N, C-alpha and C positions, 0 to 999 in steps of 0.2 A: 777615886782612881779606879776602884774595882768596877763601878758602874760604867765608866767610860770604856773600860776594857771589854765588858760584856756587850755594850752597845756596838763597839767597833767590830767585834767578832760576829754579831748578828747581822750587821750590814754586809760584811764580807760573805757570809753564807748565802744571803739573799741574792747578792750580785752574782755569785757563782751559779746559783740555781737558774737565774734569768739567762745567763750566758749559755748554759746547757740547753735550756728550752729553745733559745734562738737558733742554735745549731741544729737541734733535732727537728725544728720546723722547716728548715731549709732543705728541700728535696734534692738539692745539688751538693749537699755536704758529703765529705768522704765517708764511705760506708764502713760499718763495723768490721767487715771482712778485709778492709784495707785497700779496696779499689780506689784509685785516684779519680776515675772517670765515671760518668753516668751517660748512658746512651739512650736514644729514643728514635722512633721513626714517625712521630706524631707532629701535626701542625698545631700552631697556636701559642707556642712559648714566647714570652717577652724577653728579648735578648738585650735590649738597650732602651733606656729612658733618659731623656734630658728635659729639664724645665717642667712645666705644668702639663700633665697628661691625666685625663680622667677616664674612668670606665663605669658604665652603667650596666650591671649584670642583668641577665634575663630573670634572675630571682627577685629583682627589685632593689637590690643593694647597690649603692653607688660609693665611689671613693676615688682615690688616686691610684693610677696604674703604676705598679712597681716592677722592676727587673726581677725575673723569676716567676711572675704571675703566668697564668695560662688563660688564653682567650678561647671561649667556646661559642658555638652557634647561638645567636641571640644577644650576646654581649656587644655593647657599643662603645667604641673608643674614640675620644676626641682630644685633640691637642690644643693647648693654649697659644697665646701670641709668641711665646718663647719655647714651645714644646716640640719635641721630636720623639719618635719611637721606632724601634726595629722589631719586627715580629717574624718568627719563623713560619714558613709555609711548608710545602712538602720538602723533604731533605734536599738541600742545595739551592733552595729558593727563599727569597726574603721580600717583605714589603717594608719600605722605609718612609714613614709619614713625615711630612713637613709640618710647620706650624699652622694653626687654624684649619685643621683637617679632621675628617671623620672616617671611620672604618669599621666594618663588621664582617663576620663570616656568614655566608649562606650555606656552605657545606665544607666540612674539613676532611672529607674522604680523599685519600692521596691520589686516587685515580680519577677523581672528579672534583677537584678543588675549585670552589667558587667564592670569591671575595667581592665585597662591595665597597667602593669609595664613595661615601655620601657627600663629602665636601672637601675642598682644598686640593692638595697635590700629593703625589707619592711616586717614588721610584720603585721599580720591581726588578730584582735580579733573579732570573729564572733559568732553571734547568728543566727541560721538558721535551717531549716529542709526542707522536700520535698515541703512545700507550697511556699517557696520563693527561687528561683534560685539565686545562688551566684557564679559568674564566675570570675576567675583571668586569664587574658591572658598575655603572653609575646610576643615578636616579632615573635616567631616560635611555641609556645606551648599554650595549654589551660588546666587550672586546674579547676575542678568543686568542690566547697566546699559543701559537702552534710551533714555535721553535725557540730553543734556548737563546737567551739574549738579555738585553737591558732595555727597559721601557719606562716611560714617564706618562702618567695619566693625570689630567687636571679636570676638575669639575667647576663649571661656571656657576654664577649665582642663580641662574635659571634652571640648573640641574643638567644642562647639556654637558657632554664630555668631549675631551680631546686626548688622543694618544700619540706619543712620539716614539717611534721605533729607533732607538739609538743603535741597536744591534739585534738581529733576529727577524721574525716575521709574525704578523698578527692578522686576524680576520675581524672585520667590523660588520655587525648586523647579524640577522638570522635569515634563512632562506637564500636570497640572492646576496651573498656576502661579497665584500670588497677586500682584497688582499693588500696589506700595507707592508712594504719591505723596509729594510734598513735605510736610514737617512730621510725617511718620509714621515709625515704626520697626517692624521685624519681628524677632522672636526665634524661632528654630527649635530645637525640642527633640524628638528621636525622631520626626521627620517632621511634627510639628505646628507650624503657623505661627500665632503670636500677633501681631496688628497693633494698635498703639495710637499715640496722639499722644505727642510728646515735646517738651521745651523746649530750644531751642538754647542752648548755653553758649559764647558767643564768647570768653569769658575763660579757659576751660579751656586748659591749656598747649599741647596738641596742636592744638586748633582755632585758637588765636591765632597759633601759629607758622605753620600752613598758610596762613592768610589773609594774614599779613605777607609770606610768600614769594611768594604770588600777586601782591601789590601791587608788590613789588620787581621781579619779572620783567616785569610790564606796563610798568614804567618803563624797563627795559632795552630792551624792544621799541621804545619811543618814541624812543630815542636812536640807533637803527640809522642808519648813514650811507648816503645814497643811492648815490653813485657807486661806492664800494668794494664794497658788497654787490651792486649790479647786475652788476658784472663777475663776481663769484663765482657768482651765480645763473645767468647765461648759460653760464659754463664748465661748471657742474655739469649743467645741462639738456642741453647738447650732448654730454655724456659719459654720457647716460642715467641721471643721478643721481636724477632725480625727474620726475614729470609730474602733471597736475591730477587724475588718476584714482586715484592710489594712496594719498591721504591728504587731510586737510583743510588741510594747510599743511606747514611745514618747521620743523625745529629749527635755530636759528642760534646758533652759539657766538660770544659777544661777548668779545674779548680784554681789554677795558677792565674789565668787571665780573667776568670769568672765569665767566660763567654762560651756559647755554643758555636761550634764550627762544623763544617760539612766534611764527612769522611766518604769519598766516593767508592762505589763498587768497581768502577772502571779504573784503569791505570793510565798514567800519562795525561790526566785531565787538568784543565785550568778553569778558573771561574769565568763566568760570562764577561767579566771585565778584562780577562787575560792574565790574571795572577795565578801562578802555578800552585797546585796542591802537592806538597812534598810527601804526603802520606795518603795511601789508599788501602783498600782491604787486603791487597796482595802483600803489602809490606809486613803484615803481622803474622804471616806464615801459619794460617789456620789449617785444621785438618782438611785433606783433599776432598773429603765427602761434602764439605760445605761449599767449596768452589764448584763442585759437580753435582749439586743437589738436583733431583728431578723436579718438574713442575708440581706445585702443591695441588691437592684436591680441594675444590671450593664447593661448599654447599650453597644452594640457592637461598638468598636472603629472604626472610619472611616478610609478608605484607608489602611486597613490591609489585608494581604493575608489570606484567609480562608482555612481550611483543607477540606477533602472530605465531611465532614458533614456540611459544610457551616459556621463553626464557628472557631474562632482562638483558639489555644491551651490554651492561658492565659484566654480567656473568658470561655472556658469549665471548666478550673480549678476553676475559681472564682465561677461559678454557681454551682459547686459541693460542695462548702463549706456550710455545714449545721451548723457549730459551729465555733467560733473564732479560728484562727490558733494557738494562744498561748496555747490553751488547749492541743494540741499534745505534746508540750514540757512539759506542766504541768503533763501529764500522765507519761512521762519518769522520772519525779522526784519522782514518787510514792506517790503523794499527791492528787490524784483525787479519790473521792468515791461518791456513790449516796447520794443525799440529798432530802429532802422534799421541794417542791416548792409551796406547797399549801397555805402558809401564807406570801406571798411576800408583802412588804410595799412599799410606794413611795420613801422613803429614805433608803439607805443602813444602816442597824442597826449597833450599836456599836459593836466592836469586842468582848465585854464582853457578848453580848446577843447571840442568836442562829440565825445567818443569814441564808437566804434561797436564795442565788444567783444561777446563772446558774450552777456553779460548787461549790466545797466545800469551807468552810470558810477560811479566811486568816490564813496563818501560819506566826507568828511574831518572830522577832529576840529576843533572850534572853536579859534581862536587860531593855527592853522598857516596863514600867509599864502601858502604854496605850493599850497594846496588850495582847491577851490571849495565852494560851498554844496551841501547835499544836493539831489537832484532832487525836484521837486514830485510828490507822489503824492496822488491823490484819496482821500477817506475810504473809498471802496469798495475801493480797491486795498490799503490798509494792513491787514496782518494782526496786527501787534504781536508782541511776544515771547511764547513759550510760557508758559502759566501753570504755577505749581508744583503746582496742584491738579487 
C-alpha cells in the first residue's frame, strides 16, 4: 500500500512539472504580471493549422508545423492533401494556404514584405498601400499588391502563376507592369500577361474557409478587454515594442480564443472582407502623447546598397513620413477632417468628450454604449471607400 502511495505521488509530481513546463514554453501564455494579452508587430506567426502541414527550417531541421510556431526567412512550409495553414503577415494581413501548397518568406520586413508561393493555392487578406510594399512571388512570376483587398494566387505545375483580384488592385510583372483591378484575373505564361474577368466562387473550399476565418477573427477583435490590453499596450510601447509609424496596427494574441487578431491604429475600419473591427487603438484611451508622437528617427541600416543620393530607398521613404502611415488609409475611408489640437491633455479623453488627437475623434460601432456617434462630415469632405474598379 505504501509503495503504491509513493508511486502515485511521484507520478503526480512529474505530471505537474510537465504541465508547468508546457505552459512556460508557450510564448502566448498569460504573463506573470497578469496580462491577458500578448502583442506583436512581426510577420511569421502561425495562427491556424489543420491536417498535415510540414516545415523544413533553414537550420536543416524538419517536422510538423504547429499553431504558435514562427516562420522565418528560409523556412519552407508545405501542406498535405488535407492540410491548411494561416500565417500572419504584416499586421492586418494573412496568407491562408490550401492543401498541397508550398510557401516561404523572401523578406519579413513590414515595409517590404515578400512572400513566395512555390506550389498550390493561397488566399491573401491584405491591408496595405504605397507606404508598405507587399509582393507575392511564384516560381516564375511576381505580383505586387498595391491596395488593401482579397486576392487568390495559384501556381500551376509548370511554375506559372495566376492571380485573382477579388477586391483591391495588383500589378503584374516588372518594368512595364499590368494593373489588375477587382473582378479580374491575370495569368502569366512565358512573360505574356492575359487579363480577363472571372466569377468569384465564395463556396469553393479555400475561399469559404478564408472568409470564415476573417469573420471569426473580427469577432475576436471585438471581444478585446479594455483595461487588461491597455496595460499591455502601454508596457510594450514604453519598451519600444511598437510605434504608429512601423505598421497599420498590431497583432494581439487573445488567450480565450487562442488566436491572434488585428488591432488597427485607425478607427472605424473593417477587414478587407468587410467585417467590422469593434476595437481599435483609440478605444483603449492611451496617453495623448502616444496618439501624437512625432516621426521617429531612423539610422541608416548597415551593409545596404545606397542609391545615387547615398541613401537606401526604404530609408528615404521612412524619412519622408511626416505622419503615421495609417492616416493615408483613414483618409480613403472619408473620416479624416481638421481638428483643434490646442487643448491636448496627457490622457486620451473619453469618447463622450471632445478629443483633440492628431486626427479626428474615433468612430465607434453601433450598439456599443461606451462610444459616441461618428462626427458629422459634409458631403464635400466624404471620400468614401476605394472602389474595386
